[in-house]
NUDO-90610 format. One record per residue: residue in three letters; x, y, z of N, C-alpha, C, O in turn. Coordinates in pm, whole numbers, plus 50000, padded with zeros to 5 digits. Example, Ala and Ser with C-alpha at 12.3 -4.5 7.8 and 13.67 -1.06 7.14 Angstrom:
<nodes>
ALA513194943150780512304955050780513204967050780514244966850846SER512854977550708513674989450714512905000350787513415011450804
</nodes>
This chain:
<nodes>
UNK500914987650002499985000050001500895012749995501925013650061UNK500505021149922501235034749915501155042250052500195040350128UNK502175050650082502165057350216501065068250202500365070350301UNK500845075250089499885085950086499305087049937499895081949842UNK498265093149924497645096549802497535111849786496965119049868UNK498135116049672498215130849645497095134649537497045128549430UNK496265143949564495245149449469495275163649457495235170949557UNK495355168549328495315184049299493815188549304492925183749233UNK493675198149393492315204549410492065217649353490925221649327UNK493265225349330493165238449276494545241449223495405232649223UNK494775253849176496125258049109497085258749227497035267749311UNK497985248649231499045247849335498675244249467499385246749564UNK497425237649476496905233449602496605217249594495735212449522UNK497365210549669497365195849670496765190449796497115195649902UNK495935180849796495515173149903496255159849927496225151449837UNK496885157550038497525145350067496675137850166496265143350269UNK496395124650133495555116950223496415105250279496955097650199UNK496565103650409497275093050480496355085950566496295089050685UNK495585076150517494615068350584495175059550698495985050850666UNK494845060750814495195052250931494125050951020493625061051071UNK493655038251049492465036051121492835032351267491915029951346UNK494085031851306494495028451438494735038851530495305036751637UNK494285051451491494375063051586492985068551616492055068051535UNK492895073851737491675080051777491615095151735490555101351738UNK492765100551696492905115051660493145116051510493885108151451UNK492475126351447492695129351311493715142351314493655150051409UNK494495144251224495355154751215495155160451068495185153150969UNK494945173451062494915180650939496045191550939496015200151027UNK496965191550850498135201150841498085208050712498135201750607UNK497975220850716498135228750589499525235450588499875243250677UNK500305232050485501605237550467501685247150340501245244250229UNK502325258950374502475269050272504015269050241504785271450333UNK504435266850128505765267050091506335279050029505805283449927UNK507375285050080508075297350033509545293650002510105284750066UNK510115300149910511575298749887512265306550004511825317450041UNK513335300950059514185308950162514645321350097515575320850017UNK514025333250128514365345750067514715355350179513945356650274UNK515755361450172516225370750281515185382750289514995388250397UNK514565386550184513755397950188512345395350256511735404850305UNK511875383450258510615380450314510565370150440509505367550498UNK511695365050472511765355050563511165359450706510515351550774UNK511395371350743510895375950882509455378650870508755375350965UNK508905384050769507525385150758506775371050762505765368850829UNK507395362250685506775348450679506775341850824505885334150861UNK507765345150896507925338751028506875344151121506505337251216UNK506385356051099505415362651186504015358851163503185359151253UNK503735355051034502365353850984501615342851057500505345451104UNK502135330951069501225320851137500745324151278499585321551313UNK501665330251362501235333651489500145345651482499195345651560UNK500295354551397499315365851400498005360451344496955365251386UNK498005350851254496835345451201496045338251325494845340151345UNK496755330651398496215324051505495645331751620495005326251709UNK495885345151617495355354651722493905358051707493145357951804UNK493545360951589492155365951562491645364151417492355365851318UNK490395360751413489695359051276488405367751263487995374651356UNK487825366951151486565374851136485435369851226484675377551283UNK485375356251236484305350551320484825348851467483975346851554UNK486025349451499486525346951637487615357651657488795355251635UNK487135370051700487985381551700489115383151795489795393451796UNK489315372851876490355373151988490835358652028490135349151995UNK491855356852090492285344352126491395336652224491325324352221UNK490745344052307489775337952390488435329952308487985318852335UNK488025338452216487015332552128487465320752044486715311252021UNK488725321351998489195310051931489335297452022488985286051988UNK489845300652137490055289052240488695283352277488575271252290UNK487645291652295486335286152318485705277052222485105266752252UNK485895282152092485455274451972486055260651969485375250651945UNK487325260451993488075248151987487665238452100487615226252082UNK487385244152211486895236552327485465230252292485155218852327UNK484675238252225483325232652175483455221452074482555213252055UNK484705221352005484955209751920485675198251992486615192151942UNK485195195852110485585183952200487115185552212487825175752194UNK487645197852241489065199352273489955198052167491095193552185UNK489455202352038490455201951924491495212551958491275221752038UNK492615210751895493775221551918494415225651780494415217751686UNK494905236951773495585241951659496985245951701497195253151798UNK497945241051622499435245951632499885252251515499405249151406UNK500845261551529501465267251398502905266651425503355265751539UNK503645267051314505165266851316505605271851184504905273151083UNK506995274651199507705278951067508995270651074509735270851172UNK509245262950961510375254650954511095256650824510605261650723UNK512395251750838513245252150712513325236650666513725227650740UNK512895234750537512865220450482513645223350349513185228850249UNK514875218850366515755221050251515965236250224516285243650317UNK515785240450109515785255350084514445260850064514205268749973UNK513495256350155512075261450160511935265950306512485260650402UNK511095276750309510615281350434509115275650440508315278950352UNK508785268150533507425261850531506625266050649507025263650763UNK505485272550625504545277650733503485266950746502885262450648UNK503305263050863502325250750886501275255450993501515263351083UNK500115249650970498955251751061498355237651081497905231550984UNK498345232651197498015219351237496825218451320496795225251422UNK495795210651289494565209051371494535194151412494595184851331UNK494415192751546494205179151605492695177851652492225185751734UNK492015168451601490635166351649490405151451673491055143051612UNK489435148251765489145133951779488315128451672487395135151625UNK488565116851632487845111051505486295110351546485875107651658UNK485575113151437484165113251453483575100751513482585101951585UNK484165087551489483485075951536483645075651687482945067751751UNK484505083451747484615082851908483865093651967484035096352086UNK483005100451892482305111651954480815110451937480385103651845UNK479955116752022478505116251999477985123951885476845122051842UNK478845132851832478435139551706479735142551631480795143551693UNK479665144151491480785146651421481445161051432480755171251438UNK482775161251434483385176251431484335177351336484815188551322UNK484775167551260485815168451157485675179351060486615186751030UNK484405180251009484115190250915484185204050969484655213350903UNK483705205451095483735219051163485175222451192485595233851174UNK485995211851242487285215351268488125220051151488995228651166UNK487865214351037488445217950912487945232150874488755240050825UNK486695235650893486235248050873486935258550966487165269950925UNK487235254851080487885263351169489375266851129489845278151139UNK490055256151084491315257451037491365266750909492285274750895UNK490405265450819490195275150715489995289450759490535298950703UNK489215290350856488915303650914490175310650956490395322350924UNK491035303251029492285309351080493215312050964493915322150973UNK493325304250858494315306950751493675317750655494395326850615UNK492505317250622491895325050512491115336950548490825345050460UNK490715338850685489755349150720490275355950844489625355450948UNK491545362750834492075369850949491365382450981490965389150886UNK491155386551103490525398751135491505409751092492725408851112UNK490885420451030491665431850976491025444451016489875444051060UNK491715456351006491305469051034492005478850956493235479350964UNK491305487350876491945497750793493045492450704494105498550689UNK492755480550643493585475050535494875468150599495915466950534UNK494735463850731495865457350781495435447650894494265447750932UNK496305439650946496075431951067495795440151180496005452251175UNK495335434351284495225442251410496605445851467497485437451487UNK496745459451493498195462951539498565456351659499725452651673UNK497645454251752498005448551892498585435951873499635433451932UNK497995426451789498485413251770499875412751701500785405151733UNK499915421751603501285421851534502365426151616503455420651607UNK502125436051699503235440051795503495430151891504675428751924UNK502535421951949502785412152036503605401451983504495396452052UNK503375397851869504075386451786505545391451750506515383851759UNK505635403451711506965409351679507795409151810508985405851802UNK507305412051922508025411452048508495397452089509585394452136UNK507455389452062507785373452096508975369552003510025364752048UNK508765371851875509745367351776511195371851823512155364451840UNK511145385751841512485391451881513115384651996514325382351996UNK512255380852105512835374752214513265360352188514215355452249UNK512495352752087512895339952047514255339551980515115331052005UNK514375349251895515655350651814516885352751905517945346551895UNK516595361951992517705365552094518015352552174519175348952190UNK517005345952222517245333952312517865322452240518165312552306UNK518095322552109518695311652040520205310252094520745299252099UNK520775320952129522165320052176522435313952294523555309952323UNK521335312752375521445304952510521755290552495522465284552575UNK521195284752386521555269852353522775269952261522665270852138UNK523925269052326525185270852266525455260052157526055262952054UNK524975247052183525115236652081524395240551955524965240051846UNK523165244351968522315247551853522905260651788522995261751666UNK523265269551866523835281651807525055278651725525225284651620UNK525905269551767527225266351691526885259251563527615261051465UNK525805250951555525395244051434524855255151340525245255551224UNK524025263851385523495274151307524485283151246524325287751133UNK525575286051324526595294551276527545287051164528085292751069UNK527605273851194528445265451097527595266550959528145269250852UNK526325264250970525495264850843525575278450773525635279350650UNK525565289150856525575302450801526905304550724526865310350616UNK528055300250774529215301750707529435291950595529915295550487UNK529055279050622529225269550520528425271050392528855266650285UNK527215277350404526275278950295525995293550270524885296850227UNK526885302050293526825317150285526415321650140525845332450128UNK526655314650039526305318549913525035311349865524655312349748UNK524375304049957523215295649914522005299750014522235303950128UNK520835298349966519715300350042519625293350180519055298450277UNK520195281650182520295273450307520735282050418520265280250531UNK521575290950394522155299550515521265307950576521565312750685UNK520055310750517519085320350580518295313450691517835302050679UNK518175321450803517345315550910515915317150892515355327650859UNK515305305050917513755304350891513095311451002511875313250993UNK513725315451103513035324451201513145339551180512505347651248UNK513965342851083513915357751049515035364651126515895358751190UNK514925377951114516055385951167515495398251242514505404051199UNK516095401951350515595412251436515595426151366514695434451381UNK516715427851288516815440551209515785443251107515705454351053UNK514955433051078513815434550994512595439651056511765445950991UNK512475436951179511095438351250510695452851258509505455751263UNK511655462451258511215477351275510475482051146509675491351152UNK510745475651031510105479550903508815472250879508185474250776UNK508415464050970507135455250949506035461551040506205463451160UNK504895464650972503815469951046502575461051000502675452050917UNK501355464651065500215456451036499775457250901499205447450852UNK499985468450826499605470050675500555462450586500145454550501UNK501775464650604502725457250516502715443250544502845435650448UNK502575438450658502505423750687501175417050626501235405750577UNK500055423950630498885420550567498895419350416498295410350357UNK499635429350353499815429350208500535417650174500145410650081UNK501705414150248502525401950217501755389050237501915379350163UNK500905389250343500125377650376499225374350248499155362750208UNK498535384450186497735381550069498555376149956498085367649882UNK499815381049941500725376849835501045361249859501015353549764UNK501335357249979501695342649999500555332949989500695321149959UNK499385338950019498125329950009497855327849861497485316849820UNK498035338249780497665337849643498765329749559498425323849457UNK499995329549602501125325349516501885313549569502625307549491UNK501765309249703502415298249761501915284549718500695282549720UNK502745274849678502265261049677501725256449817502375258849919UNK500545249849822499875247549945499555231949947499015226649850UNK499905225350051499645211850072498795209650200499135213750311UNK497685202750175496725199850283496845184850306496455176650223UNK497425181450431497655167550463496775163450567496695169650673UNK496045152050537495055147150633495415133050679495475124450591UNK495645129950797496005117250841495105112350952494785119951044UNK494675098950944493785094151037492725085850978492945078950878UNK491555086351039490415077250985489405087150929488985096250999UNK489015085450802488105093750739487545086450612488075075850577UNK486535091350548485885087550432486545095950319486445108250316UNK487235088550225487975095650127487265104550045487675116150030UNK486115099949984485415107449881484835120349958484855131349904UNK484325118550081483765129350143484795140350187484495152250191UNK486035135350221487045144750247487435152250126487625164350137UNK487575146450015487985152949888486975164649859487335176149834UNK485715160449864484675171049835484655182849939484455194249899UNK484825180350060484955189850161486085199550151485935211650172UNK487255193950119488405201650104488255210449966488665222049960UNK487745204849875487625212149752486545223349769486605233049694UNK485645222449855484705233549870485325244249954485115256049930UNK486085240350051486605250150148487785257650107487985269250144UNK488575251050031489845257449974489845260949826490855260649755UNK488595264449786488515270349645488505285149641487455291549653UNK489675290649625489865305949621490665310049513491235301649443UNK490765323449489491535329049375492935327049397493445329549506UNK493655322049289495075320149297495715327649183495075330649082UNK497035330749200497835337949086499015328149061499055317049115UNK499915332748981501075325048933501845320949063502045329249151UNK502255309349072502895304149180504445309349195505155310949095UNK504845311449310506135315249329507065303449287506705291749298UNK508195306849242509115294949199509985290949320510485299549392UNK510165278249341511085272449447511995263449380511635252849329UNK513375268549380514355260249304514725247849389514555247249510UNK515215238749316515775226849390517025229749450517795237949400UNK517305222949565518575225449635519855222349553519855213249470UNK520905229949578522125226149519522795215749617523025218949733UNK523085203949573523485193649658524905190249637525665188849733UNK525345188649497526645184149475527765193749478527745203649405UNK528735191249560529795201549571531105195049627530995186349713UNK532255198549585533515194349642534275205549689535105210749616UNK534035210249824534655221149879536055219549929536525208449952UNK536755231549946537985231450029537545236550164536785246050180UNK538095229250263537615231150398538095245150450539215249650425UNK537175251450522537575264550588537295262750747536405255350790UNK538115269850824538075268150970537855283051030538515293051004UNK536795281851113536155294751168536205293451318535775283151369UNK536715302951394536605304051533535745315551581535875326251521UNK534965314751672534265325651730534435325851886534285315751953UNK534735337151936534935337052072533655342052156532955350952107UNK533365336952272532225340452339532555337052497533455329052523UNK531895342852592532105342152723531515328052765530395327352817UNK532275317152742531795302452776532975296752828534105301652813UNK532675284852898533685276852962533825263652883534855257052894UNK532835259752804532885247052728532875250652582532045258852542UNK533735245252503533945247052358532675238752290532175228652340UNK532295244752174531405237052086531945236551952532065246551881UNK532285224151916532975221551790531915215551688531185206351726UNK531815220651558530915215951467531785213951338532555222551295UNK531575201651281532175199651149530945197951042530025189851058UNK531035206050940530015205750840530515198450717531545202450662UNK529845187850669530385180250554529365180150450528165180050477UNK529875180250321529005177250206528945162550170529975156250146UNK527795157150166527695142850133527535140149988527845129049944UNK527065149649906526845147249754525915136649738526145128149652UNK524755135849821523775126249811522285131149804521795136849901UNK521645129249705520205133349685519335124349770519455112149768UNK518495130449841517515122149928516615113149842516135103049895UNK516355115949716515585107249638516305094349592515645085049547UNK517565093849602518245082649566518315072149672518635074649788UNK517985058549623517955048449726519255046449811519255040949921UNK520385051649746521675051049816521715059849930522625058650012UNK520685069849945520605077850068520645070450191521125075350294UNK520135058050187519905050050312521255043850356521475041250475UNK522215041450254523645038450281524175049650358524865047150456UNK523905062850320524535074250394523815074750529524475078550626UNK522615071450544521915070850679522705061750771522915064850889UNK523175050150715523835040550795525235045150819525775042050925UNK525885052150731527215058550750527165067250881528025065950968UNK526115076050892525975084750992525615077951113526025082651219UNK524865066851113524445059451229525735052551289525955053451410UNK526555046051210527695038951248528675049651314529305046851416UNK528775061851253529745071251287529335077851418530155079451508UNK528005081851430527685090551548526315091051585525915101651635UNK525505081151570524115081651610523955071851724523755060151690UNK524025074551848523695067251958524955063052031526085066651998UNK524615054352144525795050452227526555038952167527585035052222UNK526135033452061526875023351996527815027951899528605020051849UNK527795040951866528635046351749530045047951776530505047351890UNK530775050051666532255051651687532695064351757533685064451830UNK531935075351734532285087751799532055088051947532755094152027UNK530975080551977530615080652128531495071052205531825073352321UNK531895059752136532665049152213534155053152214534845051252314UNK534625058752102536095061052087536455075752130537445077552201UNK535695085752090536075099252126535565103052270536295108552352UNK534335099852293533825103852423534255093152535534745097452639UNK534105081052520534295071952627535785067652633536355068652741UNK536425063152529537785058952534538725069352577539535067752668UNK538585081552500539485092652523538945103752615539655113352644UNK537725102552658537135112952751537355127552695537635137052768UNK537205128352551537525142352513536315150852497536495162652465UNK535075146452514533925154652500532845150452590532725139052635UNK532025160952614530805158452708529725152552623528935144352670UNK529685156352503528595150352404529125150452268529905159452236UNK528765141552185529175140952049528195132651962527685122452010UNK527915136651837526965129951755527065135351618527635146051594UNK526465127451522526445131751382525015131951342524245123951395UNK524585140451252523195142351207523295145851053524285150350997UNK522105142950998522105145250847520975155950829519985156050902UNK521195165050728520185174050676519825168250538520475171350438UNK518785159650533518515150250425518235159150298518785155750193UNK517485169450300517075175650183518135183950111518035186849992UNK519235188050196520305195450148521455187150124522415191550061UNK521435175750170522615166350157523905170250242525045169250197UNK523615174350359524745178250447524725169150571523695164050614UNK525935167550625526095160450757526865169950846527735177550804UNK526455169050982527235176351074527615167151195526885158251238UNK528765170151241529325163851361529445174951464530125185051443UNK528815172951569528655182551683529285176651814528995165551859UNK530165185251870530755179952007530845191552103531095202952065UNK530635188452229530955197652337532265192652417532365182152479UNK533255202752401534585197552434535195208452538534725219752553UNK536275203652605537145214252682537805223152573538185218152467UNK537945234952596538445244252502539925240552461540345242252346UNK540655235652559542015231652533542115219152453543225215552414UNK541095212552427541115198152362540825199852216540745189752147UNK540655211752161540175213952026541045205351920540485198151838UNK542365206451926543235200051833543165184851839543175177651740UNK543095180851959543015166351979541675160651933541635150251866UNK540605167051967539265162551932539105162751774538555153551713UNK539575173051718539515174251563540245162151513539775154751426UNK541425160251571542255149151510541615135451525541735127251433UNK540925132251640540205120151667538975117551582538665106451537UNK538255129851564537075128451476537405125251338536795117051270UNK538505132851295538915129751156539325116351130539095110951022UNK539995109851237540375096651228539305085951216539455075751150UNK538105089251291536995080251284536345081551133535985071551070UNK536255094051086535815095150956536705087650851536195080750763UNK537935089150861538995081450763538725067150785538665060050684UNK538545061450908538335047550934537045042050859536965031150801UNK536065051650872534715046850801534925046950652534415037850586UNK535605055950597535965056050443536755044550402536655039950288UNK537605039350499538435028050468537825014850487538415004550452UNK536625014850544535865002350567536144995650700535804983950719UNK536755002850790537064997650926535664998151006535425006851090UNK534874988850975533584987851039533284974551070533414966050982UNK532884971051191532714957851237531194952451209530254960451205UNK531034940051193529674935051178528754939351296527574942351276UNK529304939551413528514942951526528014957551513526874960951543UNK529024966551464528614981351446527554981751344526554988651361UNK527734974451240526694974251131525294969851200524284976651185UNK525314959251269524044951951319523394963251414522234966751397UNK524174968551511523694977751608523154990151539522194995751590UNK523674994551434523295007051375521905004451290521005012851289UNK521844993351226520624989051166519514987551275518404992351251UNK519734981451389518704981351485518294995351532517094997751548UNK519245004651554518965017651591518055024151499517005028851542UNK518365024751379517595031351269516205025751253515255033451242UNK516035012051249514855004951229513975006551343512765007451320UNK514425007251469513735009351582513045024551578511865026751607UNK513965034051537513465048051524512315048751416511305055551436UNK512485041551302511495042251202510265035251244509195040451211UNK510245024651309509025018251367508295027651463507065028051466UNK509065035151544508395043051643507565053851583506695059551649UNK507815056951455507045066751381505595062151375504725070851373UNK505265049451373503885044951375503085047751493501855048251491UNK503845049751601503235052651734502695068051749501915071051839UNK503125076951660502965090651672502475096751545503275099051454UNK501155099751534500575104551408501225117051357501405118651237UNK501585126151450502265138351408503585134551328503785138951215UNK504475125951394505615121651330505425114851206506215116051113UNK504305107051201504005098951081503695107650973504165105150862UNK502855118850995502465128550898503855135650846504065136350725UNK504735140550934505865146750897506795138750809507445143850718UNK506845124950844507565116650762507115115750615507935116250523UNK505875114550597505335113350451505265126850391505275127850268UNK505205137250465505255150650386506595153650343506825159050235UNK507655149850442509035150850395509255143350269509895148750179UNK508775131250255508835122850136508255130350022508875130949916UNK507095136250036506365141949925507135153249853507135155049731UNK507795160949949508655172049888509565168049788509895175549696UNK510035155249803511045150149702510285140649590510915133049516UNK508965141949590508255134249493508405118649522508295110549431UNK508645115149647508955100349676507635096549757506985104849819UNK507305082949748506145077849832506675063849885505975053649884UNK507945064349930508455052950007507755051750142507675061050222UNK507265039950161506565037650302507785034850402508915031750365UNK507375036550534508285032250629508835018350611510005015950638UNK507935008750563508394995550554509384994150434510284985750435UNK509175002950331510145003250220511535007450267512515001150227UNK511685018650356512825022950392513555012950498514775011450501UNK512665006550583513304995350668513894984050575514934978250606UNK513264981450471513754970450383515124974450321516004965950306UNK515304988050281516404994050223517614993650320518754990150288UNK517204997550442518234998750555518684983050589519864980250611UNK517804974650590518174959950623519264955550521520184948250559UNK519184959650398519994953950300521424960750288522264955950211UNK521714972350368522924978950355524094970650400524054965450511UNK525184968850317526394962750358527524973150382527524984850344UNK528494966550452529724976750479530234982650352530624994350347UNK530234973950239530824979850116529984992750067530485002450011UNK528774991350093527745003250060528125015950129528155026950074UNK528425013450254528765025550338530065031150299530245043350298UNK531005022650266532295027550215532165034950079532865044550048UNK531285030050010531045036949875530555051249885531065060449821UNK529515052649970528925066249989529955075450059529945087450035UNK530895069950150531815077350229532935084850124533515095250153UNK533085078250009534015083349910533545097249862534355105449817UNK532235099849872531795113149821531525123949924530975134649898UNK531965120050049531745129350161533015138650181534135133650194UNK532825151150184533975160750197533825169750308532695174050334UNK534775173150374534765183150479534605196950427535395200750340UNK533665204850469533505218450406533925228550514534785236950490UNK533305227650632533535239250747533765232750871533105223150910UNK534785238650941534975235451090534785247651164535555257251153UNK533675247551245533325259051324533695256251468533445245051512UNK534265265551546534505263251686534245275551768534825286351750UNK533315273051862532865284251953533705282852077533525272852146UNK534575291452111535405289952226535305301452312534595311052283UNK536045300552424536025311352532536895323752485537725323052395UNK536625333952549537295346552519538715346252565538965342952681UNK539705349852476541135349852519541325361352612540535370752624UNK542585359452686542935369352783543825380652726544265389552798UNK544075379952599544835390452526544165402952515544695412252456
</nodes>
């Protein structure tokens, strides 16, 4: 069985259906895709929260909350994410399946989600100033607070330097310096533009009647559209020369991040060989980085590798003593070289497969994660099921891992260190 069914219902509006009868909750997520663009990224980041504040029919947060409570405790969440070189605005509605309630709420819940996205409360040609100002303040504080998580900050700075000539370097959260130029009228004008020109995906996961859902969505999301904004495919293939960047901050523990180009397209079946490469190298307590760099040499407090699948990047992140920079970099480089030379044991291969397969199976226990998995697949026009991926992972051999390792190149080494006494 396919993981999802995709149906075009309007110009650039697609409906994705993920039928699953083993959940009591249905999830409807509306995704608006934008290119990562420095000129609009901050405005895009503000819009979902502003829309969730007030609508024509429910003119304040209290009225919205009361309506959701009337829908048997349905909830709505909004977010802004980076998916490859796309900025994705999402609106997610959780509601109990109709079969578990004394009266149906699914259609009313969908209508409420439409109300929030398409019918915002306005005044004098703009959003309500009070709500825009509140969300601007919250966003500014959120951006400022990112520096408090030094590990996350270091990865973001590595990306910023590594991809400085590419859209991927742009922060999906936006920039504080843009906020002063944004007011309720300019933001509303931009909102109308993104509603009319953004590719939109409506993803419904859970238990539902297929034909009824299609007709309901078609009737509720049938509105005027213009020419869609163009979203280019990510630049994936690159053989860089490594650069080394050091930033000083008032900290006691250093944060080391290695950014690598994997030259692997997520659509390629060989991507799962790369997934195994990362798992053997640095995913979990069984990995080479954990056992050899952290445990054997006691050189770091934490260390792991991760993949940015849509952009084809790999990151190795470590929290280390500042004085151990050279030694840590040497040992991490040795583990990478060992991987590329095929110094991988059958035990490491088996443990890594179990780690990945268990993580994949756990997606079935969480409908939100399940939805995100298939939406991520759909972005690359793939419909591989979780079982498909488990099958591919199960077949990976050491020689496959060595093969993908030949195309992995170090791009950037970023080190967040303490302030010198000079």
